PyMOL commands that place a pseudoatom at each C-alpha (Angstrom):
pseudoatom trace, name=CA, resn=MET, resi=1, chain=A, elem=C, hetatm=0, pos=[-42.366, -35.594, -29.381]
pseudoatom trace, name=CA, resn=GLU, resi=2, chain=A, elem=C, hetatm=0, pos=[-41.079, -37.790, -32.143]
pseudoatom trace, name=CA, resn=ILE, resi=3, chain=A, elem=C, hetatm=0, pos=[-39.320, -36.225, -35.119]
pseudoatom trace, name=CA, resn=ASN, resi=4, chain=A, elem=C, hetatm=0, pos=[-40.413, -36.982, -38.672]
pseudoatom trace, name=CA, resn=PRO, resi=5, chain=A, elem=C, hetatm=0, pos=[-38.258, -39.925, -39.843]
pseudoatom trace, name=CA, resn=TYR, resi=6, chain=A, elem=C, hetatm=0, pos=[-37.332, -38.194, -43.114]
pseudoatom trace, name=CA, resn=LEU, resi=7, chain=A, elem=C, hetatm=0, pos=[-36.384, -34.964, -41.354]
pseudoatom trace, name=CA, resn=ASP, resi=8, chain=A, elem=C, hetatm=0, pos=[-34.291, -37.130, -39.041]
pseudoatom trace, name=CA, resn=ILE, resi=9, chain=A, elem=C, hetatm=0, pos=[-32.439, -38.563, -42.068]
pseudoatom trace, name=CA, resn=ILE, resi=10, chain=A, elem=C, hetatm=0, pos=[-31.869, -35.053, -43.454]
pseudoatom trace, name=CA, resn=LEU, resi=11, chain=A, elem=C, hetatm=0, pos=[-30.447, -33.767, -40.142]
pseudoatom trace, name=CA, resn=ARG, resi=12, chain=A, elem=C, hetatm=0, pos=[-28.268, -36.854, -39.690]
pseudoatom trace, name=CA, resn=SER, resi=13, chain=A, elem=C, hetatm=0, pos=[-26.949, -36.550, -43.244]
pseudoatom trace, name=CA, resn=VAL, resi=14, chain=A, elem=C, hetatm=0, pos=[-26.061, -32.885, -42.745]
pseudoatom trace, name=CA, resn=ALA, resi=15, chain=A, elem=C, hetatm=0, pos=[-24.244, -33.689, -39.496]
pseudoatom trace, name=CA, resn=VAL, resi=16, chain=A, elem=C, hetatm=0, pos=[-22.277, -36.557, -41.076]
pseudoatom trace, name=CA, resn=TYR, resi=17, chain=A, elem=C, hetatm=0, pos=[-21.377, -34.466, -44.141]
pseudoatom trace, name=CA, resn=VAL, resi=18, chain=A, elem=C, hetatm=0, pos=[-20.052, -31.575, -42.046]
pseudoatom trace, name=CA, resn=PHE, resi=19, chain=A, elem=C, hetatm=0, pos=[-18.118, -33.992, -39.854]
pseudoatom trace, name=CA, resn=MET, resi=20, chain=A, elem=C, hetatm=0, pos=[-16.540, -35.738, -42.880]
pseudoatom trace, name=CA, resn=VAL, resi=21, chain=A, elem=C, hetatm=0, pos=[-15.482, -32.462, -44.542]
pseudoatom trace, name=CA, resn=PHE, resi=22, chain=A, elem=C, hetatm=0, pos=[-13.680, -31.340, -41.408]
pseudoatom trace, name=CA, resn=ALA, resi=23, chain=A, elem=C, hetatm=0, pos=[-12.258, -34.800, -40.692]
pseudoatom trace, name=CA, resn=ILE, resi=24, chain=A, elem=C, hetatm=0, pos=[-10.751, -34.982, -44.175]
pseudoatom trace, name=CA, resn=ARG, resi=25, chain=A, elem=C, hetatm=0, pos=[-9.364, -31.445, -43.764]
pseudoatom trace, name=CA, resn=ILE, resi=26, chain=A, elem=C, hetatm=0, pos=[-7.706, -32.449, -40.497]
pseudoatom trace, name=CA, resn=PHE, resi=27, chain=A, elem=C, hetatm=0, pos=[-6.625, -35.831, -41.933]
pseudoatom trace, name=CA, resn=GLY, resi=28, chain=A, elem=C, hetatm=0, pos=[-4.349, -34.014, -44.366]
pseudoatom trace, name=CA, resn=LYS, resi=29, chain=A, elem=C, hetatm=0, pos=[-4.343, -33.095, -48.020]
pseudoatom trace, name=CA, resn=LYS, resi=30, chain=A, elem=C, hetatm=0, pos=[-1.344, -35.260, -48.803]
pseudoatom trace, name=CA, resn=GLU, resi=31, chain=A, elem=C, hetatm=0, pos=[-3.461, -38.327, -48.159]
pseudoatom trace, name=CA, resn=LEU, resi=32, chain=A, elem=C, hetatm=0, pos=[-6.124, -37.392, -50.704]
pseudoatom trace, name=CA, resn=SER, resi=33, chain=A, elem=C, hetatm=0, pos=[-4.036, -38.151, -53.764]
pseudoatom trace, name=CA, resn=GLN, resi=34, chain=A, elem=C, hetatm=0, pos=[-1.994, -40.990, -52.337]
pseudoatom trace, name=CA, resn=LEU, resi=35, chain=A, elem=C, hetatm=0, pos=[-4.415, -43.666, -51.226]
pseudoatom trace, name=CA, resn=SER, resi=36, chain=A, elem=C, hetatm=0, pos=[-2.763, -46.838, -50.017]
pseudoatom trace, name=CA, resn=THR, resi=37, chain=A, elem=C, hetatm=0, pos=[-4.527, -50.147, -49.479]
pseudoatom trace, name=CA, resn=THR, resi=38, chain=A, elem=C, hetatm=0, pos=[-5.174, -49.320, -45.829]
pseudoatom trace, name=CA, resn=ASP, resi=39, chain=A, elem=C, hetatm=0, pos=[-6.585, -45.908, -46.800]
pseudoatom trace, name=CA, resn=LEU, resi=40, chain=A, elem=C, hetatm=0, pos=[-8.988, -47.558, -49.251]
pseudoatom trace, name=CA, resn=VAL, resi=41, chain=A, elem=C, hetatm=0, pos=[-10.154, -50.062, -46.629]
pseudoatom trace, name=CA, resn=PHE, resi=42, chain=A, elem=C, hetatm=0, pos=[-10.566, -47.175, -44.193]
pseudoatom trace, name=CA, resn=LEU, resi=43, chain=A, elem=C, hetatm=0, pos=[-12.741, -45.230, -46.664]
pseudoatom trace, name=CA, resn=VAL, resi=44, chain=A, elem=C, hetatm=0, pos=[-14.950, -48.247, -47.367]
pseudoatom trace, name=CA, resn=LEU, resi=45, chain=A, elem=C, hetatm=0, pos=[-15.459, -48.862, -43.648]
pseudoatom trace, name=CA, resn=ILE, resi=46, chain=A, elem=C, hetatm=0, pos=[-16.080, -45.178, -42.922]
pseudoatom trace, name=CA, resn=SER, resi=47, chain=A, elem=C, hetatm=0, pos=[-18.672, -44.980, -45.689]
pseudoatom trace, name=CA, resn=ASN, resi=48, chain=A, elem=C, hetatm=0, pos=[-20.483, -47.988, -44.269]
pseudoatom trace, name=CA, resn=SER, resi=49, chain=A, elem=C, hetatm=0, pos=[-20.416, -46.677, -40.719]
pseudoatom trace, name=CA, resn=VAL, resi=50, chain=A, elem=C, hetatm=0, pos=[-21.606, -43.165, -41.621]
pseudoatom trace, name=CA, resn=GLN, resi=51, chain=A, elem=C, hetatm=0, pos=[-24.319, -44.579, -43.860]
pseudoatom trace, name=CA, resn=ASN, resi=52, chain=A, elem=C, hetatm=0, pos=[-25.800, -46.209, -40.786]
pseudoatom trace, name=CA, resn=ALA, resi=53, chain=A, elem=C, hetatm=0, pos=[-25.478, -42.925, -38.885]
pseudoatom trace, name=CA, resn=MET, resi=54, chain=A, elem=C, hetatm=0, pos=[-27.305, -41.047, -41.654]
pseudoatom trace, name=CA, resn=VAL, resi=55, chain=A, elem=C, hetatm=0, pos=[-30.344, -43.247, -42.128]
pseudoatom trace, name=CA, resn=GLY, resi=56, chain=A, elem=C, hetatm=0, pos=[-30.634, -44.574, -38.577]
pseudoatom trace, name=CA, resn=PRO, resi=57, chain=A, elem=C, hetatm=0, pos=[-33.167, -47.378, -38.289]
pseudoatom trace, name=CA, resn=ASN, resi=58, chain=A, elem=C, hetatm=0, pos=[-34.758, -46.433, -41.641]
pseudoatom trace, name=CA, resn=THR, resi=59, chain=A, elem=C, hetatm=0, pos=[-33.259, -48.794, -44.200]
pseudoatom trace, name=CA, resn=SER, resi=60, chain=A, elem=C, hetatm=0, pos=[-35.917, -48.173, -46.838]
pseudoatom trace, name=CA, resn=LEU, resi=61, chain=A, elem=C, hetatm=0, pos=[-35.146, -47.209, -50.417]
pseudoatom trace, name=CA, resn=LEU, resi=62, chain=A, elem=C, hetatm=0, pos=[-36.700, -43.788, -49.849]
pseudoatom trace, name=CA, resn=GLY, resi=63, chain=A, elem=C, hetatm=0, pos=[-34.500, -43.261, -46.779]
pseudoatom trace, name=CA, resn=GLY, resi=64, chain=A, elem=C, hetatm=0, pos=[-31.372, -44.024, -48.826]
pseudoatom trace, name=CA, resn=ILE, resi=65, chain=A, elem=C, hetatm=0, pos=[-32.483, -41.740, -51.661]
pseudoatom trace, name=CA, resn=ILE, resi=66, chain=A, elem=C, hetatm=0, pos=[-33.176, -38.909, -49.219]
pseudoatom trace, name=CA, resn=ALA, resi=67, chain=A, elem=C, hetatm=0, pos=[-29.733, -39.310, -47.613]
pseudoatom trace, name=CA, resn=ALA, resi=68, chain=A, elem=C, hetatm=0, pos=[-28.008, -39.346, -51.018]
pseudoatom trace, name=CA, resn=THR, resi=69, chain=A, elem=C, hetatm=0, pos=[-30.007, -36.323, -52.211]
pseudoatom trace, name=CA, resn=VAL, resi=70, chain=A, elem=C, hetatm=0, pos=[-29.075, -34.360, -49.100]
pseudoatom trace, name=CA, resn=LEU, resi=71, chain=A, elem=C, hetatm=0, pos=[-25.375, -35.195, -49.692]
pseudoatom trace, name=CA, resn=PHE, resi=72, chain=A, elem=C, hetatm=0, pos=[-25.552, -34.067, -53.331]
pseudoatom trace, name=CA, resn=ILE, resi=73, chain=A, elem=C, hetatm=0, pos=[-27.277, -30.816, -52.359]
pseudoatom trace, name=CA, resn=LEU, resi=74, chain=A, elem=C, hetatm=0, pos=[-24.823, -30.119, -49.537]
pseudoatom trace, name=CA, resn=ASN, resi=75, chain=A, elem=C, hetatm=0, pos=[-21.873, -30.782, -51.829]
pseudoatom trace, name=CA, resn=TYR, resi=76, chain=A, elem=C, hetatm=0, pos=[-23.309, -28.489, -54.495]
pseudoatom trace, name=CA, resn=LEU, resi=77, chain=A, elem=C, hetatm=0, pos=[-23.990, -25.706, -51.985]
pseudoatom trace, name=CA, resn=LEU, resi=78, chain=A, elem=C, hetatm=0, pos=[-20.543, -26.044, -50.436]
pseudoatom trace, name=CA, resn=LYS, resi=79, chain=A, elem=C, hetatm=0, pos=[-18.913, -25.717, -53.869]
pseudoatom trace, name=CA, resn=ILE, resi=80, chain=A, elem=C, hetatm=0, pos=[-20.902, -22.545, -54.544]
pseudoatom trace, name=CA, resn=ILE, resi=81, chain=A, elem=C, hetatm=0, pos=[-19.946, -21.101, -51.150]
pseudoatom trace, name=CA, resn=MET, resi=82, chain=A, elem=C, hetatm=0, pos=[-16.278, -21.986, -51.711]
pseudoatom trace, name=CA, resn=PHE, resi=83, chain=A, elem=C, hetatm=0, pos=[-16.384, -20.377, -55.172]
pseudoatom trace, name=CA, resn=ARG, resi=84, chain=A, elem=C, hetatm=0, pos=[-17.748, -17.147, -53.723]
pseudoatom trace, name=CA, resn=SER, resi=85, chain=A, elem=C, hetatm=0, pos=[-15.670, -17.010, -50.533]
pseudoatom trace, name=CA, resn=LYS, resi=86, chain=A, elem=C, hetatm=0, pos=[-11.923, -17.452, -50.707]
pseudoatom trace, name=CA, resn=GLY, resi=87, chain=A, elem=C, hetatm=0, pos=[-11.716, -17.488, -46.896]
pseudoatom trace, name=CA, resn=ILE, resi=88, chain=A, elem=C, hetatm=0, pos=[-14.084, -20.429, -46.578]
pseudoatom trace, name=CA, resn=LYS, resi=89, chain=A, elem=C, hetatm=0, pos=[-12.368, -22.188, -49.473]
pseudoatom trace, name=CA, resn=ASN, resi=90, chain=A, elem=C, hetatm=0, pos=[-8.984, -21.802, -47.772]
pseudoatom trace, name=CA, resn=MET, resi=91, chain=A, elem=C, hetatm=0, pos=[-10.439, -22.979, -44.466]
pseudoatom trace, name=CA, resn=ILE, resi=92, chain=A, elem=C, hetatm=0, pos=[-11.879, -26.133, -46.014]
pseudoatom trace, name=CA, resn=GLU, resi=93, chain=A, elem=C, hetatm=0, pos=[-9.284, -26.982, -48.670]
pseudoatom trace, name=CA, resn=GLY, resi=94, chain=A, elem=C, hetatm=0, pos=[-6.211, -25.237, -47.316]
pseudoatom trace, name=CA, resn=LYS, resi=95, chain=A, elem=C, hetatm=0, pos=[-3.640, -23.462, -49.450]
pseudoatom trace, name=CA, resn=PRO, resi=96, chain=A, elem=C, hetatm=0, pos=[-0.894, -24.790, -51.691]
pseudoatom trace, name=CA, resn=VAL, resi=97, chain=A, elem=C, hetatm=0, pos=[2.401, -25.155, -49.826]
pseudoatom trace, name=CA, resn=ILE, resi=98, chain=A, elem=C, hetatm=0, pos=[5.842, -24.470, -51.312]
pseudoatom trace, name=CA, resn=LEU, resi=99, chain=A, elem=C, hetatm=0, pos=[8.214, -27.383, -50.765]
pseudoatom trace, name=CA, resn=ILE, resi=100, chain=A, elem=C, hetatm=0, pos=[11.124, -26.309, -52.994]
pseudoatom trace, name=CA, resn=TYR, resi=101, chain=A, elem=C, hetatm=0, pos=[12.007, -22.854, -54.229]
pseudoatom trace, name=CA, resn=ASN, resi=102, chain=A, elem=C, hetatm=0, pos=[14.976, -22.312, -56.561]
pseudoatom trace, name=CA, resn=GLY, resi=103, chain=A, elem=C, hetatm=0, pos=[16.612, -25.602, -55.631]
pseudoatom trace, name=CA, resn=LYS, resi=104, chain=A, elem=C, hetatm=0, pos=[16.242, -25.099, -51.880]
pseudoatom trace, name=CA, resn=VAL, resi=105, chain=A, elem=C, hetatm=0, pos=[14.041, -27.457, -49.882]
pseudoatom trace, name=CA, resn=ASP, resi=106, chain=A, elem=C, hetatm=0, pos=[11.745, -25.851, -47.303]
pseudoatom trace, name=CA, resn=VAL, resi=107, chain=A, elem=C, hetatm=0, pos=[12.184, -28.387, -44.521]
pseudoatom trace, name=CA, resn=SER, resi=108, chain=A, elem=C, hetatm=0, pos=[9.770, -26.648, -42.157]
pseudoatom trace, name=CA, resn=ASN, resi=109, chain=A, elem=C, hetatm=0, pos=[6.918, -26.815, -44.712]
pseudoatom trace, name=CA, resn=MET, resi=110, chain=A, elem=C, hetatm=0, pos=[7.735, -30.469, -45.412]
pseudoatom trace, name=CA, resn=HIS, resi=111, chain=A, elem=C, hetatm=0, pos=[7.623, -31.238, -41.703]
pseudoatom trace, name=CA, resn=GLU, resi=112, chain=A, elem=C, hetatm=0, pos=[4.363, -29.321, -41.281]
pseudoatom trace, name=CA, resn=GLU, resi=113, chain=A, elem=C, hetatm=0, pos=[2.771, -31.312, -44.126]
pseudoatom trace, name=CA, resn=SER, resi=114, chain=A, elem=C, hetatm=0, pos=[4.313, -34.650, -42.996]
pseudoatom trace, name=CA, resn=ILE, resi=115, chain=A, elem=C, hetatm=0, pos=[6.215, -35.176, -46.239]
pseudoatom trace, name=CA, resn=ASN, resi=116, chain=A, elem=C, hetatm=0, pos=[9.587, -36.883, -46.083]
pseudoatom trace, name=CA, resn=MET, resi=117, chain=A, elem=C, hetatm=0, pos=[12.479, -36.431, -48.479]
pseudoatom trace, name=CA, resn=ASP, resi=118, chain=A, elem=C, hetatm=0, pos=[11.872, -39.824, -50.147]
pseudoatom trace, name=CA, resn=GLU, resi=119, chain=A, elem=C, hetatm=0, pos=[8.329, -38.800, -51.100]
pseudoatom trace, name=CA, resn=LEU, resi=120, chain=A, elem=C, hetatm=0, pos=[9.529, -35.449, -52.410]
pseudoatom trace, name=CA, resn=GLU, resi=121, chain=A, elem=C, hetatm=0, pos=[12.345, -37.010, -54.446]
pseudoatom trace, name=CA, resn=GLU, resi=122, chain=A, elem=C, hetatm=0, pos=[9.888, -39.546, -55.898]
pseudoatom trace, name=CA, resn=ALA, resi=123, chain=A, elem=C, hetatm=0, pos=[7.609, -36.716, -57.060]
pseudoatom trace, name=CA, resn=ILE, resi=124, chain=A, elem=C, hetatm=0, pos=[10.601, -34.925, -58.590]
pseudoatom trace, name=CA, resn=ARG, resi=125, chain=A, elem=C, hetatm=0, pos=[11.680, -38.057, -60.479]
pseudoatom trace, name=CA, resn=GLN, resi=126, chain=A, elem=C, hetatm=0, pos=[8.101, -38.572, -61.725]
pseudoatom trace, name=CA, resn=HIS, resi=127, chain=A, elem=C, hetatm=0, pos=[8.451, -35.170, -63.387]
pseudoatom trace, name=CA, resn=GLY, resi=128, chain=A, elem=C, hetatm=0, pos=[11.676, -36.269, -65.103]
pseudoatom trace, name=CA, resn=ILE, resi=129, chain=A, elem=C, hetatm=0, pos=[14.026, -34.248, -62.906]
pseudoatom trace, name=CA, resn=GLU, resi=130, chain=A, elem=C, hetatm=0, pos=[17.093, -35.856, -61.352]
pseudoatom trace, name=CA, resn=SER, resi=131, chain=A, elem=C, hetatm=0, pos=[17.651, -33.698, -58.281]
pseudoatom trace, name=CA, resn=TYR, resi=132, chain=A, elem=C, hetatm=0, pos=[15.835, -31.190, -56.093]
pseudoatom trace, name=CA, resn=LYS, resi=133, chain=A, elem=C, hetatm=0, pos=[18.661, -28.796, -56.954]
pseudoatom trace, name=CA, resn=ASN, resi=134, chain=A, elem=C, hetatm=0, pos=[17.249, -28.690, -60.517]
pseudoatom trace, name=CA, resn=VAL, resi=135, chain=A, elem=C, hetatm=0, pos=[13.762, -27.681, -59.326]
pseudoatom trace, name=CA, resn=LYS, resi=136, chain=A, elem=C, hetatm=0, pos=[12.602, -24.100, -59.642]
pseudoatom trace, name=CA, resn=LEU, resi=137, chain=A, elem=C, hetatm=0, pos=[9.376, -24.721, -57.731]
pseudoatom trace, name=CA, resn=ALA, resi=138, chain=A, elem=C, hetatm=0, pos=[7.668, -27.708, -56.079]
pseudoatom trace, name=CA, resn=ILE, resi=139, chain=A, elem=C, hetatm=0, pos=[4.268, -27.180, -54.519]
pseudoatom trace, name=CA, resn=LEU, resi=140, chain=A, elem=C, hetatm=0, pos=[2.004, -29.453, -52.507]
pseudoatom trace, name=CA, resn=GLU, resi=141, chain=A, elem=C, hetatm=0, pos=[-1.348, -28.654, -54.099]
pseudoatom trace, name=CA, resn=VAL, resi=142, chain=A, elem=C, hetatm=0, pos=[-4.635, -28.581, -52.182]
pseudoatom trace, name=CA, resn=ASP, resi=143, chain=A, elem=C, hetatm=0, pos=[-5.626, -31.915, -53.766]
pseudoatom trace, name=CA, resn=GLY, resi=144, chain=A, elem=C, hetatm=0, pos=[-2.503, -33.595, -52.357]
pseudoatom trace, name=CA, resn=ASN, resi=145, chain=A, elem=C, hetatm=0, pos=[-0.511, -33.768, -55.586]
pseudoatom trace, name=CA, resn=ILE, resi=146, chain=A, elem=C, hetatm=0, pos=[2.980, -32.315, -55.804]
pseudoatom trace, name=CA, resn=SER, resi=147, chain=A, elem=C, hetatm=0, pos=[3.505, -30.015, -58.793]
pseudoatom trace, name=CA, resn=VAL, resi=148, chain=A, elem=C, hetatm=0, pos=[7.093, -29.605, -59.939]
pseudoatom trace, name=CA, resn=ILE, resi=149, chain=A, elem=C, hetatm=0, pos=[8.549, -26.961, -62.252]
pseudoatom trace, name=CA, resn=ALA, resi=150, chain=A, elem=C, hetatm=0, pos=[12.062, -27.559, -63.502]
pseudoatom trace, name=CA, resn=ASP, resi=151, chain=A, elem=C, hetatm=0, pos=[14.729, -24.882, -63.292]
pseudoatom trace, name=CA, resn=GLN, resi=152, chain=A, elem=C, hetatm=0, pos=[15.489, -24.717, -66.999]
pseudoatom trace, name=CA, resn=VAL, resi=153, chain=A, elem=C, hetatm=0, pos=[18.880, -23.016, -66.510]
pseudoatom trace, name=CA, resn=ARG, resi=154, chain=A, elem=C, hetatm=0, pos=[20.103, -25.656, -64.054]
pseudoatom trace, name=CA, resn=ASN, resi=155, chain=A, elem=C, hetatm=0, pos=[18.697, -28.489, -66.170]
pseudoatom trace, name=CA, resn=ASP, resi=156, chain=A, elem=C, hetatm=0, pos=[20.195, -27.032, -69.365]
pseudoatom trace, name=CA, resn=ASN, resi=157, chain=A, elem=C, hetatm=0, pos=[23.560, -26.705, -67.619]
pseudoatom trace, name=CA, resn=ALA, resi=158, chain=A, elem=C, hetatm=0, pos=[23.306, -30.280, -66.324]
pseudoatom trace, name=CA, resn=ASP, resi=159, chain=A, elem=C, hetatm=0, pos=[22.394, -31.483, -69.837]
pseudoatom trace, name=CA, resn=GLN, resi=160, chain=A, elem=C, hetatm=0, pos=[25.340, -29.557, -71.285]
pseudoatom trace, name=CA, resn=VAL, resi=161, chain=A, elem=C, hetatm=0, pos=[27.724, -31.081, -68.758]
pseudoatom trace, name=CA, resn=ARG, resi=162, chain=A, elem=C, hetatm=0, pos=[26.364, -34.566, -69.571]
pseudoatom trace, name=CA, resn=ASN, resi=163, chain=A, elem=C, hetatm=0, pos=[26.703, -33.895, -73.303]
pseudoatom trace, name=CA, resn=ASP, resi=164, chain=A, elem=C, hetatm=0, pos=[30.230, -32.511, -72.853]
pseudoatom trace, name=CA, resn=ASN, resi=165, chain=A, elem=C, hetatm=0, pos=[31.183, -35.552, -70.800]
pseudoatom trace, name=CA, resn=ALA, resi=166, chain=A, elem=C, hetatm=0, pos=[29.670, -37.889, -73.402]
pseudoatom trace, name=CA, resn=ASP, resi=167, chain=A, elem=C, hetatm=0, pos=[31.550, -36.060, -76.170]
pseudoatom trace, name=CA, resn=GLN, resi=168, chain=A, elem=C, hetatm=0, pos=[34.768, -36.337, -74.188]
pseudoatom trace, name=CA, resn=VAL, resi=169, chain=A, elem=C, hetatm=0, pos=[34.243, -40.064, -73.652]
pseudoatom trace, name=CA, resn=ARG, resi=170, chain=A, elem=C, hetatm=0, pos=[33.540, -40.543, -77.377]
pseudoatom trace, name=CA, resn=ASN, resi=171, chain=A, elem=C, hetatm=0, pos=[36.666, -38.574, -78.318]
pseudoatom trace, name=CA, resn=ASP, resi=172, chain=A, elem=C, hetatm=0, pos=[38.748, -40.503, -75.787]
pseudoatom trace, name=CA, resn=ASN, resi=173, chain=A, elem=C, hetatm=0, pos=[37.405, -43.760, -77.212]
pseudoatom trace, name=CA, resn=LYS, resi=174, chain=A, elem=C, hetatm=0, pos=[38.189, -42.660, -80.785]
pseudoatom trace, name=CA, resn=ASP, resi=175, chain=A, elem=C, hetatm=0, pos=[41.724, -41.704, -79.750]
pseudoatom trace, name=CA, resn=GLN, resi=176, chain=A, elem=C, hetatm=0, pos=[42.145, -45.047, -77.999]
pseudoatom trace, name=CA, resn=VAL, resi=177, chain=A, elem=C, hetatm=0, pos=[40.906, -46.921, -81.075]
pseudoatom trace, name=CA, resn=ARG, resi=178, chain=A, elem=C, hetatm=0, pos=[43.314, -44.954, -83.293]
pseudoatom trace, name=CA, resn=ASN, resi=179, chain=A, elem=C, hetatm=0, pos=[46.197, -45.688, -80.972]
pseudoatom trace, name=CA, resn=ASP, resi=180, chain=A, elem=C, hetatm=0, pos=[45.261, -49.351, -80.774]
pseudoatom trace, name=CA, resn=ASN, resi=181, chain=A, elem=C, hetatm=0, pos=[45.055, -49.517, -84.579]
pseudoatom trace, name=CA, resn=LYS, resi=182, chain=A, elem=C, hetatm=0, pos=[48.467, -47.871, -84.937]
pseudoatom trace, name=CA, resn=ASP, resi=183, chain=A, elem=C, hetatm=0, pos=[49.956, -50.302, -82.420]
pseudoatom trace, name=CA, resn=GLN, resi=184, chain=A, elem=C, hetatm=0, pos=[48.320, -53.196, -84.276]
pseudoatom trace, name=CA, resn=VAL, resi=185, chain=A, elem=C, hetatm=0, pos=[49.701, -51.966, -87.611]
pseudoatom trace, name=CA, resn=ARG, resi=186, chain=A, elem=C, hetatm=0, pos=[53.225, -51.660, -86.108]
pseudoatom trace, name=CA, resn=ASN, resi=187, chain=A, elem=C, hetatm=0, pos=[53.013, -55.157, -84.634]
pseudoatom trace, name=CA, resn=ASP, resi=188, chain=A, elem=C, hetatm=0, pos=[51.700, -56.646, -87.893]
pseudoatom trace, name=CA, resn=SER, resi=189, chain=A, elem=C, hetatm=0, pos=[54.281, -55.007, -90.173]
pseudoatom trace, name=CA, resn=PRO, resi=190, chain=A, elem=C, hetatm=0, pos=[57.323, -57.122, -91.139]
pseudoatom trace, name=CA, resn=ASP, resi=191, chain=A, elem=C, hetatm=0, pos=[60.636, -56.025, -89.624]
for i in range(1, 191): cmd.bond("trace and resi %d" % i, "trace and resi %d" % (i + 1))
show_as sticks, trace
zoom trace
């Protein structure tokens, strides 16, 4: 018995969609927000290969529209299910992961999420913070971005130390200029 070609497209599209959701979940959330050139090439090739798997031998316009419609409907339904069920949402998207708490790096969470210190420090600098020691909280979000909240007390203290040091340098420079001027006046005065 031969299956209706359009039902075949619908079933293939559902299978590919489910596979892709779980593959991306396994692939890692860090990768979602940090696409490199190779990741982009990979996505283009994957989309082409799964498109063939969805429509099979049917390359008609109607076949493509049916496949796209099924994907839109599945995506819409999945969003509704995830909105209503926190368990399913966590299973599909994962949970945010704490990377830094009160200036202390959680190395085990970084290792589990395959994030190295260079990547973490880059995210911290992008938020205008000099050191992980000045971070109250850094979280790897479910979309792959790293959110960083500065420790205001540590940053204020660091700013105060920088300002105090700058004031000291300015005062030292003023004193040096005064002393140089006095020496110049002594050397220029007739004996």
